[in-house]
SEDODREN-903024 format. One record per residue: x, y, z of N, C-alpha, C in turn; residue in one letter. Coordinates in steps of 0.05 Angstrom, whole numbers, padded with zeros to 5 digits, always signed. Each point is the difference from the previous one (the first is absolute). Layout:
N
XYZXYZXYZA ...
END
This chain:
312
-00903-00228+01516-00008+00011+00023+00005-00009+00032M +00008+00022+00017+00004-00009+00025-00028-00015+00016K +00017-00019+00016-00034-00015+00015+00005+00010+00034K -00028+00002+00008+00000+00001+00025-00013-00024+00009I +00008-00009+00025-00015-00026+00014-00015+00012+00032L -00020-00005-00004-00017+00007+00026-00016-00025+00017F +00019-00008+00017-00011-00014+00027-00021+00007+00015I -00024-00013-00005-00029+00013+00007-00011-00023+00014T -00020+00015+00011-00028-00017+00007-00016-00013-00024D -00020-00007+00000-00012-00009-00025-00018+00026-00015K +00006+00002-00018-00011+00021-00016-00027+00007+00008L -00019-00017-00005-00023+00003+00008-00009+00009+00029D +00018+00001+00018-00001+00014+00026+00006+00028+00008T +00007+00013-00022+00013+00031-00004-00031+00012-00003L +00003+00019+00008-00024+00021-00004+00015+00025-00016K +00001-00002-00023+00012+00020-00015-00005+00032-00001I -00022+00007+00013-00006+00029+00007+00018+00007+00018N +00011-00014+00020+00019+00008+00022+00025-00013-00003T +00001-00023-00013+00023-00015+00007+00028+00010-00016D +00022+00004+00021+00028+00006-00016+00011-00016-00014T -00008-00026+00002+00015-00025-00019+00000+00011-00028T -00034+00005-00004-00013+00007-00025+00009+00024-00012Y +00007+00027+00020+00014+00018-00013+00025-00004-00004A +00021-00018+00010+00014-00005-00003+00010-00012-00032L -00019-00018-00002+00002-00013-00024-00007+00016-00026M -00012+00019+00004-00018+00015-00016+00022+00020-00004D +00015+00014+00020+00022+00013-00008+00028-00010-00018A +00006-00027+00006+00019-00013-00015-00009-00007-00024S -00019+00004-00012-00010-00009-00025-00002+00029-00015I -00007+00021+00011+00007+00025-00005+00028+00012-00009Q +00011-00014+00016+00036+00000-00002+00014-00012-00019S -00018-00016-00012+00012-00021-00016+00007-00021+00002G -00005-00014+00021+00003-00026+00008-00020-00020-00007Y +00012-00024+00001-00024-00022-00001-00004-00010+00030A -00024-00001+00007-00001-00015+00029-00011-00030+00003I +00006-00010+00015-00004-00028+00000-00001-00008+00037Y -00025-00019+00003+00001-00005+00030+00005-00028+00009Y -00001-00008+00024+00007-00024+00012-00011-00001+00029T -00004-00026+00017-00011+00002+00025+00034-00011+00016L -00007+00001+00024+00027-00009+00013+00003-00032-00002P -00019-00012-00005-00001-00031-00001+00008-00010-00031Q +00008+00020-00017+00009-00009-00026+00025+00009-00002Y +00022+00001+00023+00028+00004-00003+00013-00020+00010L +00022-00001-00009+00019-00029+00004+00024+00005-00002S +00014-00007+00029+00032+00008-00011+00009-00027-00003L +00012-00002-00021+00018-00020-00006+00031+00004-00007I +00017-00015+00021+00028+00008+00009-00002+00027+00011N +00013+00020-00016+00001+00024+00015-00014+00020-00032T -00020-00006-00008-00016+00010-00026-00029+00003+00013T -00014+00021-00003-00024-00002+00006-00017-00001-00028L -00018-00013+00001-00017+00001-00030-00030+00005+00016Y -00020+00010-00023-00025+00001+00007-00022-00008-00018C -00018-00009+00001-00024-00003-00025-00010+00029-00001K -00003+00008-00017-00014+00027-00006-00017+00005-00017N -00015+00016-00001-00026+00016-00027+00005+00021-00008I +00001+00006-00021+00008+00028-00012-00032+00010+00002H -00003+00021+00010-00019+00018+00002-00005+00029-00024L -00030+00008-00003+00000+00023-00014-00028+00003+00015T +00002+00030+00007-00029+00014+00013-00020+00002-00020L -00022-00003+00006-00027+00010-00010+00001+00032+00003N -00026+00011-00014-00005+00025+00006-00026-00005+00018N +00013-00004+00024-00023-00008+00022-00004+00026+00012A -00033-00003+00008-00013+00024+00015+00011-00002+00034N +00019+00022+00005+00008-00007+00028-00023+00002+00024L -00022+00005-00006-00016-00008+00025-00018-00017-00009T +00005-00010-00014-00010-00030-00004+00015-00021-00001D -00002-00026+00024+00021-00016+00005-00016-00028-00012N -00025+00006-00020-00004-00027-00001+00005-00012-00037K +00011+00023-00006+00017-00015-00026+00023+00002-00002H +00010-00019-00016+00028-00009+00003+00022+00021-00014K +00014+00012+00023+00021+00017-00007+00025-00008-00022W +00003-00025+00003+00028-00008-00013-00008-00023-00022Y +00021-00006-00021-00003-00018-00016+00031-00017+00010T -00009-00027+00002+00025-00016+00000+00008-00011-00029E +00024-00002-00003+00009-00011-00023+00017-00021-00003H +00027+00002-00004+00015-00031-00007+00009-00002+00033D +00004-00032+00014+00009-00004+00018+00028-00012-00006R +00015+00002+00021+00032-00001-00005+00014-00004+00025S +00026-00019+00001+00015-00002+00018+00027+00018+00000A +00007+00018+00013+00021+00009-00002+00018+00009+00028N +00027-00001-00004+00014+00010+00019-00005+00028+00011K -00010+00007+00023-00004+00026+00011+00019+00017-00012V +00023-00002-00006+00022+00018-00003-00003+00002-00034D -00022-00008-00014-00004+00007-00027-00011+00032+00002D -00015+00004+00018-00017+00024+00006+00013+00017+00008F +00001+00029-00004+00008+00020+00006-00003+00012+00019Y -00022+00000+00020-00011+00005+00023-00021-00021+00007A -00001-00010+00034-00020-00009+00007-00009+00014+00022V -00026+00004+00000-00016+00011+00021-00015-00022+00020F +00003+00002+00025-00010-00020+00019-00023+00017+00012I -00019-00010-00009-00028+00010+00010-00025-00017+00012R +00014-00022+00002-00019-00023+00017+00002+00014+00036N -00026+00001+00001-00001+00014+00034+00010-00021+00019D +00002+00013+00029+00005-00016+00021-00026-00016+00005P +00002-00019+00019+00016-00001+00020+00029-00007-00008P +00018+00008+00017+00023-00007+00001+00007-00020+00011F -00001-00021-00016+00005-00027+00018+00021-00010-00011D +00006-00031+00005+00020-00019-00004+00005+00006-00036M -00024-00010-00007+00003-00002-00030+00011+00026-00011E -00009+00022+00017+00000+00029-00019+00035+00004+00002Y +00009-00014+00030+00027+00004+00002+00021-00023-00017Y -00013-00018-00009+00014-00023-00013+00003+00017-00033Y -00027+00017-00002+00004+00016-00025+00022+00015-00003L +00007+00020+00018+00018+00017+00004+00024-00010-00001T +00008-00030+00013+00026-00008-00003+00003-00013-00036Q -00022-00010-00006+00001-00004-00028+00008+00022-00025M -00007+00024+00006+00003+00016-00018+00026+00018+00005L +00015-00015+00022+00029+00013-00001+00019-00015-00016N -00011-00020-00019+00016-00012-00019-00002+00012-00027F -00021+00033-00001-00005+00012-00028+00026+00020+00004V +00010+00001-00018+00032+00011-00001-00002+00021-00019T -00018+00003-00022-00005+00022-00023-00019+00011+00000H -00024-00011+00006-00031+00020+00003+00003+00012+00024A -00009+00030-00003-00004+00012+00024-00025-00012+00016K +00006-00003+00020-00029-00010+00023+00000+00019+00014V -00031+00009+00002-00012+00023+00007-00025-00010+00025I -00003+00004+00021+00028+00015+00018+00022-00030+00004N +00031+00007+00002+00016-00019+00004-00006-00019+00024N +00003-00024-00009-00010-00035+00017+00014+00014+00037S +00025+00005-00007+00014-00002+00029-00009+00024+00012A -00016+00019-00011-00016+00027+00013-00023-00014+00019S -00012-00012-00027-00030-00011+00012+00009-00015+00025L +00019-00019-00001+00002-00023+00014+00010+00015+00031R +00021+00020-00002+00007+00008+00022-00018+00027+00015N -00010+00016-00008-00018+00026+00002-00030-00006+00006F -00003-00013+00018-00036-00005+00007-00015+00027+00004N -00020+00000-00016-00014+00026-00005-00004+00010+00029E -00005-00015+00027-00008+00013+00015+00020+00007+00019K +00022-00017+00005+00024+00006+00012+00023+00019-00013L -00005+00003-00025+00013+00023-00008-00001+00027+00004S -00018+00000+00011-00004+00032+00010+00016+00003+00035I +00011-00020+00008+00020+00002+00025+00023+00012-00010L +00005+00002-00029+00024+00013-00008+00001+00027+00007N -00025+00015+00007-00009+00028+00001-00011+00005+00025F +00012-00003+00024-00008+00005+00026-00013+00022+00008P +00017+00020-00014-00024+00028+00005-00029+00008-00017N -00002-00016-00012-00024-00004-00021-00027-00014+00016F +00007-00017+00015-00017-00028+00009-00013+00010+00025I -00025-00007+00007-00010-00003+00020+00008-00027+00021T +00000+00003+00030+00010-00021+00013-00003-00028-00010N +00019-00017-00001-00002-00023-00014+00013-00020+00017T -00015-00029-00005+00007-00020+00013+00001-00025-00019L +00022-00019-00006-00002-00021-00015+00006-00027+00017V -00018-00021+00001+00011-00014+00020-00032-00020-00001T +00007-00021+00012-00018-00027+00004+00006-00004+00033K +00005+00017+00018+00004-00006+00023-00025+00009+00015D -00013-00007+00014-00030+00001+00009+00005+00024+00028K +00027-00005+00014+00003+00021+00023+00002+00020-00017H +00020+00010-00021+00014+00020-00015-00030+00016-00013A -00018-00015-00007-00022+00010-00013-00023+00010+00026I -00004-00014+00016-00015+00009+00028+00013+00023+00011D +00027+00008-00003+00008+00020+00013-00007+00019-00018E +00004+00002-00030+00001+00024-00015-00026+00010-00001F -00020-00017-00005-00031+00001+00001-00004+00022+00027I +00010-00011+00026-00007+00008+00018+00011+00036+00002K +00018+00000-00009+00013+00026-00004-00014+00025-00011I -00001-00016-00030-00016+00020-00023-00028-00004-00003H -00011-00010+00012-00033-00007+00003-00009-00010-00031K -00006+00020-00013-00009-00001-00022+00019-00011-00025S +00001-00026-00006+00025-00013-00026-00013-00014-00020C +00019+00002-00018-00009-00011-00030+00015-00024-00003V -00011-00024+00000+00018-00026-00007-00004-00011-00034I +00028-00003-00008-00004-00006-00028+00022-00025-00003K -00012-00020-00019+00012-00021-00012+00030+00008-00021P +00020-00013+00005+00024+00011-00015-00004-00008-00031L -00009-00018-00003+00001-00015-00032-00029+00012-00014N -00014+00008+00008-00029+00004-00017-00002+00029-00012L -00019+00012-00016-00008+00017-00011-00031+00015-00003M -00006+00028-00010-00023+00000+00001-00018+00001+00026A +00015+00013+00021-00010-00004+00022-00005-00026+00013G +00006-00022-00007-00006-00020+00007+00006-00008+00026R -00016-00012+00018+00015-00008+00031+00002+00023+00015G -00004+00030-00004+00002+00019+00020-00020+00009+00014V +00008-00005+00026-00019+00005+00021+00003+00025+00017F -00018+00011+00011+00006+00017+00022-00010-00008+00032K +00020+00003+00021+00000-00015+00019+00001+00023+00022I -00008-00007+00020+00003+00020+00027+00002-00020+00026N +00013+00009+00020-00001-00012+00030-00021-00015+00007D -00019+00014-00004-00037-00006+00009-00010-00020-00020L +00016-00001-00022-00023-00015-00025-00012-00023+00011D -00022-00006-00005-00015-00028+00008+00008-00019-00014I +00014+00000-00022+00010-00016-00019+00027-00003+00004N +00017+00014+00016+00028+00003+00003+00015-00028+00000Y -00002-00016+00014+00013-00028-00011-00008-00018-00018G -00024+00005-00015-00006-00014-00016+00010+00009-00038A +00006+00033+00009+00013+00018-00026+00024-00012+00006I +00023-00002+00018+00025-00006+00004+00004-00024-00007L -00016-00021+00011+00006-00027-00012-00003-00010-00023E -00026+00020-00017+00003-00004-00020+00020+00012-00022T +00009+00019+00006+00017+00015-00018+00030-00010+00011S +00005-00011+00021+00027-00012+00003+00004-00031-00004T -00029-00010-00009-00002-00029+00006+00008-00013+00021N -00009+00007+00018+00007-00003+00033+00026+00003+00002Y +00012+00022-00007+00026+00010+00011+00019-00019-00014Y -00004-00007-00026+00019-00012-00018+00012+00015-00022A -00016+00020-00003+00003+00017-00024+00007+00026+00003Q +00023+00015-00012+00008+00029+00009-00023+00018-00015T +00000+00022+00017-00025+00023-00006+00016+00021-00002I -00011+00023-00008+00004+00026+00004-00018+00016+00014M +00000+00010+00025-00012+00017+00017+00003+00028+00000I -00018+00016-00011+00013+00037+00002-00029+00014+00019Q +00007+00020+00007-00007+00018+00018-00021+00009-00016K -00025+00004+00004-00023+00007-00023+00001+00028-00009F -00001+00002-00026+00001+00031-00007-00029+00017-00003I -00009+00004+00012-00029+00015-00002+00000+00010-00024P +00019+00013-00016-00009+00010-00028-00009-00018-00019E -00001-00026+00007-00010-00027-00021-00020+00006-00004V -00022+00017+00018-00028-00002-00011+00000+00020-00028I +00019+00017-00006+00000+00016-00015+00010-00014-00028D +00014-00021+00007+00005-00017-00025+00037+00004-00005G +00010-00020-00008+00034-00001-00008+00000+00016-00032D +00023+00007-00001+00011+00008-00030+00021-00028-00007R -00004-00003-00031+00017-00018-00010+00020+00026-00020R +00032+00000+00006+00014+00012-00013+00016-00017-00018V +00002+00009-00022+00018-00015-00020+00028+00014-00004F +00018-00028-00007+00026+00007-00007+00009-00017-00020I +00007+00013-00023+00009-00008-00023+00031+00006-00005V +00018-00024+00002+00028+00004-00010+00014+00029+00011N -00013-00001+00036+00014+00023+00019-00011+00029-00006G -00022+00003-00018-00014+00022-00006-00025-00003+00011K -00008+00019+00026-00022+00000+00012-00024+00010-00015V -00026-00011-00004-00023+00006-00017-00013+00020+00017I -00002+00031-00006-00014+00020+00010-00027-00005+00009E -00010-00014-00004-00034-00006+00007-00003-00032+00006Y -00014-00001+00022-00008-00023+00019-00027-00011-00004C -00003-00027+00005-00029-00007+00003-00013-00001+00025L -00020+00015+00005+00001+00001+00029-00022-00021+00001H -00005-00020+00017-00021-00022+00002-00010+00003+00033R -00026+00002-00008-00020+00008+00024-00014-00019+00014I +00003-00014+00020-00020-00020+00011-00033+00001-00004P -00012-00014+00002-00033+00001-00003-00015-00023+00016Q -00021+00011+00008-00019-00015+00008+00019-00010+00035N +00007+00016+00015+00009-00003+00021+00026-00017+00008N +00019-00001-00024+00025-00014+00000+00021+00016+00007Q +00022-00017+00002+00021+00019+00001+00022-00008-00017I -00009-00014-00026+00015-00005-00017-00006+00015-00031R +00010+00015-00004+00002+00017-00025+00004-00014-00031G +00008-00031+00006+00007-00008-00030-00018-00004-00020N +00005+00005-00018-00023-00001-00030-00010-00029+00011V +00014-00025-00001-00004-00024+00004-00024-00013+00023A -00002+00026+00017-00015-00004+00029-00018+00019-00009A -00009+00007-00020-00023+00027-00002+00010+00027+00002G +00024+00007+00005+00001+00027+00003+00001+00021-00025G -00007+00020+00010-00010+00019-00024+00030+00015-00005K +00005+00008-00023+00020+00013-00014-00003+00025-00006T +00022+00019+00004+00005+00024-00005+00035+00007-00014E -00007+00020-00016+00034+00008-00005+00006+00027+00015V +00024+00003+00014+00007+00026-00002+00033+00004-00001H +00007+00024-00003+00026+00009+00008+00012-00007+00025K +00027-00009+00000+00014-00005+00023-00002+00023+00019L +00002+00000+00027+00012+00023+00014+00027-00002+00006N +00015+00020+00013+00029-00002+00009+00004-00019+00016S -00011-00008+00019+00007-00019+00012+00003-00031-00011H -00028-00001-00017+00003-00024-00016+00022-00002-00017E +00010+00020-00016+00013+00004-00015+00034-00006+00013L +00001+00011+00021+00023-00003+00012+00007-00028+00007N -00020-00014+00008+00000-00030+00012+00008-00019-00026I -00014+00011-00024+00007-00017-00026+00024+00004-00010A +00011+00031+00003+00027-00004-00005+00024-00016+00002Q -00003-00003+00031+00016-00015+00015-00003-00022+00002Q -00027-00012-00010-00002-00031-00007+00011-00001-00031V +00000+00012-00016+00005+00004-00034+00034-00005+00003A +00012+00012+00023+00028-00001-00005+00012-00029+00012A -00018-00008+00015+00007-00023+00018-00003-00030-00025W -00031+00009-00014-00007-00022-00016+00018-00002-00030L +00012+00024-00004+00021+00002-00022+00028-00018+00010D +00008+00002+00022+00026-00015+00017-00008-00029-00008T -00019-00008-00002-00013-00027-00004-00007-00008-00026H +00004+00020-00027-00012-00008-00019-00026-00009-00010N -00018+00012+00025-00036-00008+00002-00008+00032-00024I -00008-00010-00022-00014+00018-00016-00023+00011+00004L -00019-00018+00012-00028+00008+00005-00007-00009+00028F -00009+00022+00009-00013-00002+00032-00023+00014+00002A -00022-00008+00013-00020+00017+00021+00000+00004+00026G +00006+00021+00004+00001+00004+00033-00028+00004+00013L +00000-00004+00020-00030+00002+00019+00005+00019+00020D -00018+00025-00001+00010+00014+00025-00033+00007+00010I -00004-00001+00024-00019+00010+00017+00006+00015+00020I -00013+00025-00006+00005+00026+00020+00028+00010-00008G +00020-00007+00019+00028+00007-00004+00015-00023+00003N -00011-00017+00000+00009-00032-00001+00005-00007-00026Y +00027-00015-00001+00009-00017-00023-00009-00032+00014L -00021-00014-00024-00011-00023+00021+00004-00033-00017T +00014+00011-00028+00007-00024-00011+00017+00014-00031E +00016-00020-00008+00015+00004-00018-00005-00026-00029I -00018+00009-00019-00014-00025-00016+00023-00004-00027N +00009-00018+00003+00018-00010-00027-00004-00022-00016I -00017-00019+00017-00011-00025-00014-00013+00013-00029T -00023+00008-00003-00014+00011-00018-00023+00015+00008S +00019+00031+00000-00020+00025+00007-00023-00002-00020P -00025+00015+00011-00021+00003-00014-00006+00032+00006T -00022+00007-00018-00011+00027+00002+00010+00027-00029G +00014-00015-00013+00012+00018-00021-00018+00011-00019V -00025-00017-00006-00020+00013-00013-00023+00017+00007R +00001+00005+00022-00015+00019+00012+00019+00026-00005Q +00026+00000+00007+00018+00018-00007-00004+00014-00023I -00002-00017-00026+00003+00007-00027-00026+00010+00001F -00029-00014+00008-00021+00011-00006-00003+00029+00006T +00010+00015+00025-00007+00019+00016+00024+00019-00006N +00023-00009-00010+00026+00019-00007+00010+00004-00021T -00003-00029-00018+00009+00002-00026+00036-00011+00003N +00001-00003+00026+00030-00012+00006-00003-00027-00006I +00020-00010-00019+00001-00026-00009+00025-00015+00012N -00010-00013+00024+00024-00007+00020+00008-00032-00012I -00027-00015-00013+00021-00022-00023+00011+00003-00017A -00006+00027-00011+00017+00003-00025+00029+00011+00009K +00004+00014+00021+00018+00008+00015+00028-00026+00008L -00020-00023+00010+00014-00015+00014+00012-00025-00026L -00016+00001-00021+00014-00010-00024+00024+00011-00015I -00007+00029+00001+00021+00016-00019+00024-00007+00024Q -00002-00003+00019+00029-00003+00022+00012-00032+00003S -00013-00012-00021+00010-00026+00003+00023+00002-00027I 
END
């Protein structure tokens, strides 16, 4: 039986009713693979061979609305070459810090197993910065840590949004304007006193209606998206930030954006991505560990996880 390895966060932190990693594990088993998991700290590069301590898993018949009962069973523990696996899914969440960077370097030495998404792309295509490859689809954007440039940009565009480049789930996102009473404090915090590069974008008013997560699998655009709607006077619709979710069919503009991004992803052998679209604007291209596929399956019966497993 072919084996698939999941590099994950700790399993007990996963909420299986919404978690994409769980969906991928389940789809792997349904497709005839044995599944194993490891944590990033259990990988070791010895000369040019990457090894990992790993645990064989089976999934229990868990109630997907009940996270209190254990949804997996651990079996034998072993140490293997990563190349002994048929495929490797990198599913540990950002921050994309130096440890994450080192992980992508270590995975460069995997020569037989298929790494998803491939380590070079994870390293080279930051989820925020990648949108700059599509200037026709983005709002006015500045990437810098220069105080003067930041002040000028906000002075011109008035309402703006500040984003860190290495986080996820809406963490560290601030709305700011040139008259904000906390103007200086927000910028100092976001840039670590102008020592850390950030992204600043002209505020997109449609964010109050939410953003849409659009999925691409092996060059194919999934026709339904996850609409994430901010709650409680927030501008963040991320599920982790309390956003409400709905599932909608893509409109023609969203489909156009997604098809052009899909072609770009294909040239870089990126099998799985989640695009974020606010209003008419592309705001992120998520390739580290995109989430949201369970909600699509629940509402449409489109099994994105199964499509991804089949694509390997």
